[in-house]
N, C-alpha and C positions, 0 to 999 in steps of 0.2 A: 248776702254773701254766700247763700247756700248753693247756688248753681255754680258748677266748676267752670273755670276759664281754660280753654285750650291754649297752650303756649308752645309754639313751634319754632325751634331754633335756640340752642343753648350754647352759643359761642361766647366770645369775650364779652359782648354786650348782653346777650340774652340771659346768660346764667345769673349775673347779679340782678338783672331786672326781675327774673322769676323769683329769686330769693326775697326781694322786697315785697312782691305781691303775697308770697307765703307769710312773711313776717307781719303783714297788715291784716292777715286773716282770710285772704281769698284762697279757696281751694283750687288747685291746679291739676290739669292733666298735661303733662309735659312730654314733648318728643324732640329728639334730635337724631339726625341720620346716623351719627356715630354713637355706639354704646358707651364709649369713654365719657362723653359729655353728660349722658344720662346718669352714669355712675358718679360723676363729679357733683351733680346736683343732689343726688341721694346722700352723698357724704357730707355735703354742706348743710343739709336739712335732715339729720338722722331721725328716724322714727316720727316724722311729721305726718300725722294721719290725713292732713289736707292735701298731701302730694301723692299723685298717682303717676308713675312713670309708664309711658306707653311705647310699645315696640314699633307702632306704625302711626302715621299721621291720622289715618282713618279712625283708629281707636281713640285718639286724643280728641278729635272733633265730634264724634258721635254724641248727639243729644245736647251739645253745649249751646249757649246763647251768645258767647263772645269768643272769637278766635283771634289771638294775637300772634303775628308772625314777625320774626326777627332773623331774616335769612341774608345770605351773602349778596345777592343781586337779583335783578328782575327775572332772568332766565331760570334761576333756581326756584324762585317763588312760583312762577307760572308752571313749571314742570311738576312741582309738588302738588299745587292746589287744583290746577285746571287741565293738566296733561296737554294734549294737542288740539283740543276742540273748545270753542267758546261755550260757556255755560256755567252752572254753579260749581262744577267740580266736586271736591270732597265736602264742600259746604252743604251739599244735598243731604249729607248725613247729620247735619246739625239740627238744632231745634228750629221750628218755624220762625221766620223773620230774624234769624241770627245775624250777627254783624262780623265781618272781617275787618280787623284793625291792623293794617300792615304798617309796621314800624321800621321795615327795611328801607334802604335807599334804592329806588328803582326809577326808570324814566317816567316822567309825568304822563306821557301818552299811554303807557302800559297801565298806570294807575286808573286813568279814565276808562280804559277798556274793561278792566276788572270791575269797576263800579257799574258800568253798563250791563255787563253779563250778570252780575249778582242782582241788580235791581230788576232785571227782566224775570228772574227766578224767584223774586220775593224776598231777597236778602239785602242787607245793608253793607256799605263799604266806607271805611275811612282810610285815607292815606295819612299816616302820622309819623314821618321820619323824625329822627332825634339828632341832637348835637350835645356834646358834653363828654364824650368818651367814656372809658371804663370807670373813671372816678365819678362822673355824673350818674352813671347807671348804678353804681354801688351806693351812692349817697342820696339818690332820689332827687337829683337836681338837674335832670336833663331838660333841655329846651325842646319841647314837643310841638311841631308845626303841623297842624291838622287841617286836612282838606276833606270836604264832604258836607252833608246836611247838618246844620247846627243842632237840630233836635236829636239827631243820631249821636252826635258828640256829647250832648247833655246826658243822654241815657247811660253812657259809659264813663261819665266824668270821674266817678269814685276810684276805679282801679288806675286810670291814667294819672290822677292826681298823686298817687303813691309813687309814681315813676318820675315826676317832674312838673314843670310849669307848662301848661297847655295853652296854646294860642290858636284860635280858629282863623285861618288865613284865606278861606275862600272855598269854592266848590271842589269836586273831585279833581285830583291832580295838583291842586294849589299847594298842598303840603310838600309834595315833591319839588315843586318849583322853589318854594322857600328853602328847602334843604340844598338845592343847587346854588342858590344865592349865598347861603351860608358857606358852602364849600369853596365857592369862588373867593370870598373874602378871606377864609382861612388859608387857602393855598397861597394867595398873593401876599398875605401878611407874613406867613412863614418865610416866603422868599425874601421879603423886605428885611425881616429880623436877621435872617441868616447872612444876607449881603452886608448889612450894617455891622454886625459883629465881626465878620471877616475883614471888612475895611478897617475897623478899629484895631484889630489884632495885627494885621499886616503893616499898619502905619506906625505901630510901636506903642499904642495905648493898651491898657489892661482892659480886655473886653468885658470882664465881670464888673469892673468899676464903671465903664461906660454904660452898661446896662442899668446899673444902680443909679447913675446920674440922670438918665433920661426918664426913669420911671416917675410917673406922676405928672409928666408934661403931656404935650399933645401926642407923643409917640406911645403913650401907655396903651396896653391892650392885654387881653388874656394870653395872647400868643407870646408877647414879650415876657410876660410874667412866668408862664409855665414852660413853653417851648424854648424860650431863650435860656432859661435855667438848665434845661436838658442839654442844649447845644454846648454849654460851657463845660459840661462834664461827660460828654459823649454818651448820654443815656438815651438810647434809641430803642429800648424795649417797647414794642408796639402798644399804643392806645388806639390811635387811628393809623392804619398802615399806609405806606407809600402806594401799594397797589389799589387800595380803596380810594385814596385821594385821586389817583390817576383815573379810575373808573368814573368818579363823579365829575371831574373836570371834562372828560370826554363827553359825558352825557350833557353837561351844560353847553358845550360847544355845539352839539347836535341840536339842542333846543334853540340855541341862538340862531343857527342857520335856518331852522324852520320858521323862525319869527322874522327873518330878514335882517338879522343883526350880525355884525362882526365884533368879536371881543378879542382884540389883539393881545392884551396883557394875559388873559386867560389862556390863549393859545400858546404863548411863550412858556407859561408855567407848565402847561400840559407837556410840552416837549422836554422840559427839564425833569419832570417827574418820570416821564417815559425813559429818559436816559438813566435815571437812578435805578429804575426797574431793570433795565438792560445790563447794568453794572452789578447786579446781584443784590440790590437793596430793597426788593419788592416787599419783603415781610417786615422791614424795619419801620419804626414810627415815622410819620411824615416829616417830623423835624429833621430827619436824616437828609432832607434836601440840602442841608449844609455840606454834606459829604460830596454831593454832585457838584455844587458850586466850587468846592475845593478842586475837584478833578478838572472842571472847566478851566481853572486857572493854573493847571499843571502842578497842583499840590497834592501831597498824600492826603487821603480822606480821613485818616485816623488821627485824632488829637490835633486837628488843624488850628483850633483856637489856643492850644497850649504851645504848639511848636512855632506858630507864626510870630513875627516881630522882627 
């Protein structure tokens, strides 16, 4: 645990992940574009000698053997690490044979390109996106879907195990494909739960009681458990935001087209999330799809499960 880990990206997910690594004894060099996020990490880990806050990504990466990234999207990651040209980018400053472990959600094609560029320069790459939201990041229960060489994943198993349950799903890019599969299921299930609760409420049933009645049967899911509860009380403080869900569904459709597939249900969900974004809900939790379904039916989006009936 003596060698520091470079951790780049201290947003809603990155901050609690960095805190878990610190609590487990891993020294960190942490960077975020905004000083406010760096300040928030310092406030959450006061006087921790294992934490070094860096004003630049270059300073965080210099001499390290593992670089973990948790950024908003593929373009942000590429601009930060690689600039405009293929090659090792800022990892050229890292220790020999260092590894990039990208835990952001980016297109699989981009993950494969990054792995090729880094391999050619003598570095390793893992694409290891996550599912589980802010709660999973805080509790260390994230589902981590890892693509890349198995031996490379084994080398960095200890810090990743602090963050959640790691599953190797295939070569470079496979982690991102698994995350897209996850997001397709999440998005479609959010839509199903929202429509079901709206149907129950407008038909005159108590939507909370309906949710309780069907839990434990074939309709049970984490979405029904967590997001269904949020829909009942209009709690749309973001864990996973509408805009992030929309980005991932769009990427999934791009990948499907490249594979010669048509995913009509995913396409419909993408259009609904796009409408939610266009109506001003981009920063709300993706459970706020309920609000868009209310609008679609000519209903006011606020308190729709309370007012319906």
